[in-house]
C-alpha atoms as one frame of an Amber mdcrd trajectory, in Angstrom:
protein
   0.000   0.000   0.000   1.807   3.064  -1.242   0.294   6.350  -2.346   0.948
  10.068  -2.260  -1.545  12.709  -1.268  -3.558  13.876  -4.308  -2.313  17.220
  -5.646  -5.718  18.887  -5.351  -6.015  17.779  -1.727  -2.563  19.132  -0.890
  -3.464  22.402  -2.629  -6.391  22.978  -0.263  -3.899  23.274   2.604  -2.846
  26.681   1.233  -6.317  27.929   2.164  -6.831  25.910   5.345  -3.473  26.417
   7.040  -3.666  30.226   7.487  -7.304  30.012   8.638  -6.423  27.251  11.109
  -3.492  29.262  12.458  -5.722  32.319  12.847  -8.203  30.281  14.885  -5.515
  28.743  17.114  -3.986  32.201  17.639  -7.079  33.158  19.655  -6.169  30.639
  22.378  -4.291  31.865  25.434  -0.480  31.518  25.152   0.075  28.393  27.295
  -2.665  26.488  25.484  -1.518  27.812  22.109   1.950  26.394  22.767   0.586
  22.900  23.477  -1.762  22.956  20.492   0.990  24.253  18.200   3.183  21.339
  19.263   0.407  18.823  18.694  -0.323  20.231  15.226   3.346  19.901  14.285
   3.996  23.639  13.975   6.419  23.982  16.896   8.701  21.974  19.145   8.070
  21.511  22.877   9.653  24.918  23.574   7.316  26.681  21.178   9.978  27.187
  18.487   8.776  26.887  14.890   9.673  23.654  13.061   9.457  22.591   9.434
   7.048  19.918   8.218   4.935  17.943  10.650   1.170  17.968  10.914  -1.382
  15.483   9.708  -2.913  14.653   6.350  -5.677  17.298   6.664  -8.093  15.056
   4.766 -11.207  16.341   6.501 -10.727  20.036   5.695  -9.766  19.112   2.136
 -12.959  17.111   1.851 -15.016  20.106   3.025 -13.467  22.448   0.456 -13.726
  19.932  -2.376 -17.370  19.226  -1.473 -18.158  22.934  -1.819 -16.572  22.906
  -5.259 -18.446  19.714  -6.116 -21.718  21.673  -5.840 -20.398  24.538  -7.979
 -19.274  26.927  -5.216 -15.933  28.509  -4.507 -13.966  26.842  -1.678 -13.727
  29.990   0.490 -17.307  29.891   1.898 -16.565  26.384   3.230 -13.427  27.460
   5.123 -15.174  27.709   8.535 -16.392  24.140   8.098 -12.948  22.969   7.002
 -11.272  24.547  10.033 -13.963  23.275  12.401 -13.657  19.620  11.354  -9.862
  19.761  11.588 -10.112  21.194  15.090 -12.593  18.478  16.112 -10.367  15.796
  14.603  -7.405  17.017  16.639  -9.538  17.260  19.774 -10.269  13.558  19.310
  -6.599  12.699  18.705  -5.468  14.445  21.882  -8.043  12.571  23.946  -7.483
   9.266  22.107  -3.768   9.347  22.889  -4.561   9.746  26.585  -7.183   6.976
  26.619  -5.075   4.568  24.561  -1.824   5.364  26.355  -0.088   6.066  23.027
   3.340   7.594  23.602   4.173   8.574  20.026   2.329  10.317  17.189   3.843
  11.470  13.892   7.311  10.407  15.056   7.185  12.628  18.180   6.119  12.158
  21.812   2.387  12.630  22.293   1.146  15.718  24.138   0.171  13.881  27.309
   3.592  12.244  27.448   5.391  15.557  27.084   3.119  18.037  28.871   1.067
  15.722  31.115  -2.400  14.197  30.956  -4.325  17.203  32.354  -2.748  19.515
  29.755  -3.626  17.117  26.917  -7.248  16.839  28.055  -7.602  20.613  28.379
  -5.997  21.177  24.970  -8.526  18.795  23.417 -11.373  20.606  25.194 -10.049
  23.945  23.928  -9.995  22.704  20.322 -13.550  21.366  20.546 -14.840  24.674
  21.917 -12.884  26.596  19.286 -14.383  24.444  16.510 -17.911  25.315  17.621
 -17.025  29.016  17.825 -15.474  29.048  14.349 -18.496  27.417  12.748 -21.036
  29.461  14.711 -19.393  32.591  13.300 -20.402  31.421   9.821 -24.026  31.934
  10.856 -25.437  28.678   9.485 -27.416  26.868  12.188 -27.824  23.729  10.068
 -24.040  23.534   9.689 -23.581  23.966  13.445 -26.055  21.155  14.141 -24.222
  18.947  11.652 -20.978  19.447  13.567 -22.419  18.861  17.035 -24.226  15.721
  15.845 -20.968  14.390  14.389 -19.158  15.124  17.675 -21.843  13.265  19.632
 -21.497  10.256  17.332 -17.702  10.439  17.549 -17.905  10.336  21.354 -20.350
   7.424  21.209 -17.944   5.557  18.932 -15.013   6.216  21.244 -17.093   5.069
  24.218 -17.910   1.815  22.419 -14.224   1.347  21.583 -13.333   1.641  25.275
 -16.158  -0.730  26.215 -14.797  -3.354  23.807 -11.555  -3.477  25.826 -13.460
  -5.036  28.746 -15.551  -7.487  26.736 -14.489 -10.991  25.819 -16.682 -11.088
  22.701 -17.293  -8.339  20.153 -19.147  -8.831  16.860 -17.813  -7.611  13.520
 -20.924  -5.579  12.727 -20.913  -3.773  16.073 -17.224  -3.064  15.579 -18.047
  -1.527  12.193 -20.773   0.592  13.842 -18.221   1.775  16.401 -15.857   2.864
  13.632 -18.701   4.529  11.764 -19.196   6.748  14.805 -15.557   7.217  15.760
 -14.208   8.029  12.295 -16.761   8.059   9.482 -19.205  10.457  11.148 -16.721
  13.331  11.021 -15.756  12.554   7.418 -19.443  12.608   6.506 -19.847  15.899
   8.357 -16.871  17.430   6.522 -18.455  16.706   3.147 -21.895  17.845   4.318
 -20.492  21.099   5.690 -18.777  21.831   2.399 -22.021  21.293   0.521 -24.115
  23.268   3.034 -21.771  26.258   3.164 -21.510  26.051  -0.625 -25.265  26.656
  -0.825 -26.354  23.177  -1.966 -29.806  21.698  -1.418 -30.733  18.585   0.538
 -30.115  15.849  -2.088 -26.560  17.014  -2.822 -25.782  17.433   0.879 -27.066
  13.923   1.571 -25.157  12.357  -1.331 -21.912  14.040  -0.347 -22.493  12.967
   3.243 -22.798   9.381   2.003 -19.594   9.860   0.031 -17.769  11.119   3.131
 -19.119   8.383   5.389 -18.107   5.561   3.036 -14.736   7.194   2.435 -14.299
   7.440   6.202 -15.068   3.766   6.694 -12.586   2.785   3.996 -10.010   5.071
   5.599 -10.534   3.553   9.057 -10.286  -0.035   7.847  -6.985   0.759   6.149
  -5.895   2.436   9.400  -6.773  -0.806  11.210  -4.611  -2.752   8.786  -1.720
  -0.333   9.288  -2.034  -0.847  13.056  -1.028  -4.447  12.375   1.083  -4.235
   9.218   2.370  -0.653   9.147   6.076   0.136   9.279   6.812   2.350  12.319
   9.239   4.567  10.378   6.333   5.420   8.053   3.290   5.431  10.348   5.020
   7.165  13.269   3.656   4.555  15.678   5.368   1.565  17.335   5.464  -1.694
  15.354   2.308  -3.815  15.758   0.882  -1.019  17.910  -2.728  -2.232  17.989
  -1.829  -5.817  18.861   0.571  -4.685  21.566  -2.343  -3.123  23.474  -4.720
  -5.888  22.302  -7.017  -3.440  20.588 -10.194  -4.915  19.115 -10.041  -3.323
  15.677 -12.076  -4.694  12.764  -9.435  -7.140  11.410  -8.758  -8.429  14.927
 -12.471  -8.895  15.673 -12.922 -10.608  12.299 -10.022 -12.921  13.173 -11.312
 -13.633  16.674 -14.770 -14.398  15.276 -13.529 -16.935  12.728 -13.950 -20.653
  13.274 -10.274 -21.577  12.986  -7.523 -22.950  15.171  -5.612 -19.711  14.666
  -8.576 -17.780  16.088  -8.619 -20.004  19.167  -4.926 -19.345  19.799  -5.430
 -15.613  19.232  -8.277 -15.592  21.754  -5.893 -17.027  24.346  -3.486 -14.133
  23.785  -6.357 -11.675  24.248  -7.429 -13.331  27.528  -4.024 -13.042  29.179
  -3.433 -10.356  31.772   0.299  -9.919  31.216   1.618  -7.523  28.570   2.502
  -9.440  25.379   6.185  -9.797  24.585   7.794  -8.931  21.252   7.526 -12.602
  20.256   3.887 -12.667  21.339   2.789  -9.711  19.211   4.504 -11.090  16.145
   2.769 -14.406  16.698  -0.553 -12.584  17.114  -0.022 -10.811  13.795   0.669
 -14.128  12.101  -2.497 -15.600  13.594  -4.637 -12.696  12.341  -3.158 -13.231
   8.871  -3.826 -16.992   8.998  -7.532 -16.499   9.698  -7.956 -14.527   6.459
  -9.090 -11.450   8.408  -6.620  -9.094   6.731  -7.805 -10.107   3.265 -11.434
  -9.727   4.367 -10.729  -6.250   5.753  -9.027  -5.116   2.542 -12.021  -6.282
   0.516 -14.459  -4.542   2.854 -12.450  -1.312   2.585 -12.624  -1.489  -1.206
 -16.370  -2.047  -0.982 -16.790   1.133   1.040 -14.718   3.015  -1.532 -16.929
   1.685  -4.331 -19.992   2.897  -2.423 -18.317   6.293  -2.000 -17.745   6.499
  -5.745 -21.397   5.652  -6.391 -22.543   8.409  -4.018 -20.254  10.898  -5.748
 -21.690   9.987  -9.149 -25.139  11.066  -7.905 -23.823  14.613  -7.365 -22.179
  14.863 -10.808 -19.485  17.382  -9.806 -17.342  19.318 -12.295 -14.813  17.104
 -14.048 -11.753  18.439 -12.217 -13.335  18.060  -8.791 -14.669  14.609  -9.665
 -11.122  13.580 -10.611  -9.708  15.012  -7.369 -12.259  13.187  -5.211 -11.756
   9.964  -7.176  -8.022  10.260  -6.591  -8.725  10.814  -2.911 -10.624   7.524
  -2.715  -7.683   5.710  -4.291  -5.306   7.323  -1.810  -7.445   6.035   1.071
  -7.036   2.376   0.137  -3.462   2.547  -1.148  -1.804   4.689   1.547   0.866
   3.344   3.898   0.502   5.864   6.744
């Protein structure tokens, strides 16, 4: 799985980055320093650094969705900034809840600044997202964002609940990921369409596009949690298996009627932290059940559904090509 970010998606960052920096600049200095570090703009001392930051898929999706309905991207900027702020709110809190010590090849915020600071930084970004979108004056857009946040929190809650359950079904795991990841991707596309002045059918179709794209994205993320190279993903090798996370491929493996699944279930029942040998064995067992192949196929199915939803909107040719390239990036990426 190798792919580069589509050119049109990367180009949207020229609009989003200054608007995102302007929003973050309204935070008080101590919080701004922590957020700037998390976003990859500064080091732990607050000094500017080159590179860093995430893929910014969600804001790109908002701007491209506005263009898909014939609008300029600028009216969708508040939505683009808001979904990126919400996404980073969730990352800050996720790292605390999951105990992740590294993100994007650097120590996570809680590890560097402490858990209370990471939680407060996430809270600040969530509040800022609501303020940014409220300033756009579109109540429907604001409701879209708050509904997506509620579903994101419900998905995260389910993910935590799975850690304490011996048995989790594949379909309920997919519903969890729909809330945790796909709901915000759907919201990003809907916000772009709404702020671009589109009517209900186009908003709904683009929301379907974003949701299916989000599900494909998350399933590939699940695969990378097992197969990804740490020097590329920025996370420890076999990160998800090391903490015995019940991601979709793992749940699919555990649910299979195979000897490999039975052995994998034993690893998941143990109280002691798995050794390096253990996690590599667990990865081999997941592979042997056919769960990785099943997950890849399911991801491609979501992408096909996303393409079908996009066809219903019939966007301009250049935007259609950019969004089609984005769907390919989702299933072919390696980080």
